[in-house]
VEXDO-629323 format. One record per residue (C-alpha): residue in one letter; x negated, y, z negated. Coordinates in steps of 0.05 Angstrom, whole numbers, plus 5000, padded with zeros to 4 digits. Layout:
BEGIN
AXYZ...
***
This chain:
BEGIN
X463775095996X464474616054X465374976120X470874486139X475274796087X474375536095X480975836075X483376556079X477376926104X481377566104X479778146150X483478686115X485278956046X486979676029X481779985982X477180476018X469780586005X468181086059X461681386084X459082046060X457682506118X455883226132X456683136207X462282656225X461482256288X465682386349X470081766343X475881686296X475281106247X480580656221X483280656151X490680556160X494380726096X500880366108X502279676081X501379306016X496879495959X491778965940X487978735879X481278845912X474178985890X470979355949X464179285917X464378555938X464078786010X457679176000X450978846012X447178975947X440179265950X441079666014X443280366033X444080646104X442581356125X442881766189X438182356195X439883036224X438783106299X432483526292X429083056242X422282746252X422281986255X420881616191X415381106181X418280406174X415479806139X414979456072X411779836013X409979685942X414879915890X413180635875X409080685939X414780855987X411781256044X416681456099X413182106117X418682526085X416282756017X423182895988X425982236012X419981865985X420782175916X428182005914X426981305941X421681165889X426781315835X431380795867X425880265868X425680275945X420779795978X422679776052X425380206108X427579936175X431080186237X438380006247X437580026323X431079856358X428180296412X431279886468X425479846517X427480176582X433880416549X430180826496X431981506523X439381316527X439181066455X436181726433X441782116468X446581746422X442281876361X441081136350X433881276331X436281676271X439481096233X435480746179X436680206126X432980286060X431679706012X432879925940X432079545875X437479025864X439179305796X440579995825X447980095841X449180255914X453980795891X448381145854X443781115914X449281375959X450781955912X443482165909X441982075982X447782496007X444883125975X438183036010X436683576062X436083286132X440682696117X447282746154X450582076137X449881596079X453780936076X453080256044X451379656087X457879276092X459378546102X463978366160X468777776156X470877296210X478377376220X479976666201X484976316156X485175606179X482574936157X476874736202X477573996222X472073486218X471973236290X464573166302X465672476331X470972696382X468172926448X474272736489X480472336473X485272116529X492572286521X496871796484X502371446521X508771836517X505272496502X508573076537X505273306601X506273986633X508274146704X502674026754X496874476737X492274846784X486074496756X483973786738X481673896667X484873316629X486373686564X489374296597X496374056577X494474166504X493574896519X500875106514X498375816504X496775846578X503175516604X508475326552X513674826578X517274796511X515774056501X512174156434X516974126375X518274826350X515875166414X519775576465X518475506539X514976126567X511576336502X504876376536X500576856577X503276596644X496376386665X498075856717X501576376759X495676856751X490676326772X494676176835X495676906854X489377276834X483976756819X480476526756X474576996747X468077206779X460877086755X459177826762X463477966700X459977856633X463677796567X459677886503X462277426449X460277796385X461377236336X458076596314X453376286365X456175946427X454075226439X450775426504X449574706526X456774486514X458974076575X464974526584X461275186573X454175116600X455775296672X458975946651X453576186603X450276846618X442776746628X437277256627X433477016688X427277436673X426577106604X428576416627X423276416681X418276856645X412776766594X414876526525X413577036471X413677616520X419178136533X419277976607X424978456626X422979036581X429579066544X426379056475X427878326462X423477716470X426077056499X433377266498X435676756548X443076666528X443677286484X440877446416X441477146347X441977736298X442277286238X435277006252X433177606295X430877146351X432976896419X434776216392X442376136393X445075616344X452075326353X457675566309X464875306308X468175986311X464076296367X464375656408X472075606402X473076336420X468376276479X472175686507X478676086509X475276636548X471476206598X471075456588X469275166657X475575026698X476774466747X470674066726X474473426707X473073476632X476073796571X479774456573X480375096614X478475816599X482676416618X477176666665X473276016672X473175996749X475275446796X469674946786X464775216837X460475646791X465176236797X467476346725X465876966685X459476926643X459076866568X453677256530X452477016459X451277576409X450577146347X451777436279X454276836239X451576156223X453075576177X447675396126X445574706101X451074736048X456474876098X457275606077X458376176125X452476636128X451077276166X454977906183X456178296247X450678796264X452179436301X446379296348X450378736381X454479256419X448179606441X444878966466X451278756502X451879426539X444579456557X444478756585X450578746631X456678576590X462978976604X467878626557X466578546483X470477986448X470878116372X474777656326X472577956259X473678566216X471978936152X475178726086X478479346057X474079906082X474180416138X469980256198X462980516180X460481096223X454580686247X459380156275X463680686306X457680976343X455680286367X462680136394X462780826427X456180676461X458880026490X465380346515X461580906550X455180576574X456779846591X455979686665X450780216678X443180246680X438680666637X440081266683X447681196678X448380916748X453780376754X450579696765X456179246740X463179106765X465879636718X463180286692X464180286617X466579736571X473079476541X472879226468X478078736442X479078626367X483378146327X488478476281X486878046220X490177476184X492877776119X500177886140X499278626125X503479166159X497279496187X491979276236X485179136205X478879536219X475879626270X481979366307X485979976289X481180456324X484480826382X478880656430X479379896423X484779396440X487979106377X490978416384X496478106341X497977356341X504076976366X506276266351X508975796405X515976076395X515076806414X515177016341X509477336303X505076816270X506176866195X498877036180X498077586232X497378316213X501578806252X502679556255X502980176297X495680106318X496979436352X496279426428X497978726452X501078076427X497677416446X497976676427X494376526362X497975886343X501975676283X498475626217X497474896196X493074476151X493673906201X487673916248X491773556301X497874026299X499174176373X502274856357X495275126346X490475386400X486174856434X479175006458X471874806457X468374626392X461274486368X457473846386X460873826453X467673746422X474574056425X479174276369X485774596349X484875236308X489375826292X488776556276X488477246306X481477026324X484576546373X489477076400X484077586415X480177186467X486477106509X486577856517X478977896529X479877356582X485477736617X481178366616X475677946650X480777736703X482478466715X475278656725X474178046770X480078226814X479578976816X472279126801X467478636831X468478846903X470779556889X465280046869X467480576821X472180146780X472280416709X473780176639X479280696634X482680376694X481679676666X484679876600X490580206635X492079566674X491079126613X495779516569X501279496621X500678746633X505778506583X512778216573X517478486520X519277986464X524778386432X530177856441X525977376398X523877856342X530078296337X531278506265X524478296240X520578816200X514578726246X518478806311X515479486328X508479296304X506378756353X503779206408X506879366475X508778636485X506177936501X500177976546X501777676615X495977526661X500477496723X502778206713X495978516728X498178526801X504278956788X504179586830X506980266810X513880296844X513081046850X520181186827X522881356759X526580836717X534080866710X536981276653X539180976587X546380756583X551580776528X547881266484X551581226417X550581686357X553481456290X553581976234X550481766167X549182136101X543082576116X542182256184X544881866242X544181186275X542481176349X543580616399X542680566474X542180036528X535380006561X534780076637X529879726684X523880046718X523080096793X520479386796X526479116757X522179006694X523079266624X521079986609X515080106564X516880696519X522881066492X522581826485X527382106434X528382846418X533183186369X534583896347X539784256303X545384606340X546385336322X553185666314X552785966384X551385296415X543885396425X538884916393X533485016342X526584716346X526184046380X522583456348X520082896392X518682166376X516181596419X517880856407X514980236440X520579866476X520979136457X527679026493X528678716562X532779096613X539779136586X537579026514X539879506459X534979976426X536880216356X533780686306X535881156250X533881886239X533482246172X536482936181X539583496140X546483346112X552683626146X548883906205X550383826279X544583556320X543483486394X539782846416X536382716482X533382056505X529181836565X524781236579X517881146609X515480546648X508680216642X505980666698X507981326665X514281456707X519681796665X527181736673X532382296671X534682506602X541382316571X544082776516X549482766463X550883086395X553882906327X554583186257X551382836197X555182646134X554382956064X548282766022X548482155977X542782115926X538181515932X534081295872X526481295878X522780645889X516080345871X512080065929X507679545896X502779365841X495379515846X489779345799X485379945784X478379645779X472579985744X465579725748X463080105687X465080615635X464281355626X466681985661X462381835721X466981255737X473581625729X478881535782X484781965803X490981575823X495781945869X502481695844X506281925906X502381375942X506080855901X512881175890X517581415945X524181765949X527881836015X531182465988X524682865982X525383156053X532083436030X529383815969X529083265917X522683185876X519782675828X517082785758X512682265726X511481995656X507281415631X506780935573X499980615561X501980235498X497080605453X491280225484X484280475470X479880235528X482080775576X483481525572X489681695612X491482415631X497682585673X497283215715X503383305759X503482715807X496382485790X493682025736X486482135715X483681485688X477081475650X474380795628X471880785556X470980045538X470779385574X477379025578X484278995611X490679375599X496979605633X500180285645X507580345659X509180955702X516181215712X518381675768X524982055759X528682465811X532883095800X539182675794X536082295736X535181645773X528481305763X523880735781X518080445740X511880085761X506179755724X498879905740X494079385716X487179635696X480879215692X474179485667X469078955683X462979205645X461279665587X461679645512X466979225478X472279625440X470879675365X473679115324X479679245280X477579285206X479078635170X484078685112X481278655041X481877915021X482478114947X486378764942X486479124875X493078904842X493079524798X490280124835X488680744796X494881174786X494781904807X491382354757X495582734708X498883344738X495183994730X498484464681X502085004719X502984594783X509984344797X510783944861X508984384920X509385034881X503485384849X505485764786X501086364770X499786444695X495286934657X488186714643X487986604568X480486714564X475687194597X471586654630X472586354700X477985834704X477285214748X483884954776X484784244805X489984224862X491483504883X494183284953X493283964986X489983905054X488884645067X490985325042
***
């Protein structure tokens, strides 16, 4: 496949193949369950021939190396015996010792993670099942592939290093810097001149540059992606360089960090210090920190002012493009460890897992970066910020959930906006999203100006689109925050940076009102100029015009949003409700919090599901981006009588089986696919199925669960019907595909020459009339044999 036509490299689907663990790690993973079901084979995301384990804390280290098949010798007899049965031939560390950081690595248990090479013909699922029962093994997980979060057509622009503007092309207001193609970067300062764009749909960067500056070289951003073209004319001056290695002895680890000749970062695909240019990593890097005010090309969010003062870009390369134009490589957990140990404090990550929870090994690596970035091997702050901030793209599958690892609570998940304030059609969204940023409009036209413009390989520039393009805007703003607040202020922390970042936004509610994704874009559109906002120290005004409208089993709520002490929109809405007792007191209060997407004066609306014909008291307050909370406003209303609502089916999913037999059985929880809004009010669903008398699959229904056992290779469908107490129902079709195993037995062929005159039934037995046996005396003294035709049993 030509790399110029890479389409739909999705970051997220829904099937989950999770790790087995006896000792879960401290961080919560992803694995959002909301959104669409997908026809997805998660085995495609597993690297065949490898299994990953983490040993118990008190375990002895294993011997690593390559062994002959059957001669596996890790030093653990039980592991060696099991590994031999799996055809294992190699064991390697997931995380290297780390040179002077070795003791810190050990505190995080990084020395306990190993990858084991097993025979290609051995299913990873089998190795996983056997390894998890091994004493001394705490975690077992497959080695997963990681996908770039991309869904655009990559243009062929290798011959375009710089193209002057055409006569009549729209130019923006005077810009702070002299980079000639800055006007193409509407995502920094949108004047509305591009057809289909809306003025102001940008990150307000010109104002930020004028008021707070454009970055500081003490701040290092790790671009965990494809390799950055480190000698690009518009990037070279802002590349991070390891001075000890650049000026040291080739082939020697001059700085004792466990890596040799890592001048601009590390190439994990080739496991060397040689960084090779990659279109994706180079484009993302340009948005973060292309060199500003140098008279060529474009600008970066934190690219400085042209005097060597931009933030620095560290290349942690995990992807490359092979000779056939195909994407190769996958993100390694060790990238986060390297970045933290070598001075980066922001991690820019435009990639994700395809349909799996974030593996525990990746969670631990991200945790390490968040806690240890900016400090030396003794935990002493040496960088402009103690700790790290990690930014992830939300994914490009249009799902109503943020892709992993972007949905982890500890990271900043970024959704994508077009040039009109609306969500880009491809962008995932959901409750785990943190911020909204420009990702561009999807287009097959490589010159479509509604995309994001940045640096490209071979010294070029290109328009691309995706949540990959949105994420570096947020990473760049985070770098501006550290530059402004951290460089000259000892003690600045990642927690403080994250707090400032997540409050630096503008609401976009007036542009997305009524859209199903309106509450799933994050707090709002990231605004670089708002990092200077100060806490007004006073509470916001109270909500106005609180209106309660009774509904069957609920009520609709509406209220006008106040401004905070700075005159800006509030950040959150706090809503509480409780039943009112006969004596006027209230029962137990329930509380909900909503992100506010409305500007000051905008109308917030929501609906609550409640008991029918009950009186409820409702209270509402708002919280600003600094945590100041308004006074409460209360009211009460009585809900209307119940009206039954029929159940509904949420979507179609293919149940995929890789082989046959009871060992490959699956249980399908039907309540994951059928819903009924009346269930909270005492309704319940009963299920029935029709499998069409197929024979490739055994189907057993137990309550709300289907147990599916594959018997033969093939495809079939099962129609499931859910019926509520009122007799209303909904049906859905589950497709089943069994990809390997025996073929079902062939139907017997009809006799080509049937007997035209088959033998008639034998003569009736005397004494037998129809179904009645008549008892008669035995006329002789000898035993009498009686023939009874057509009787199955007696």
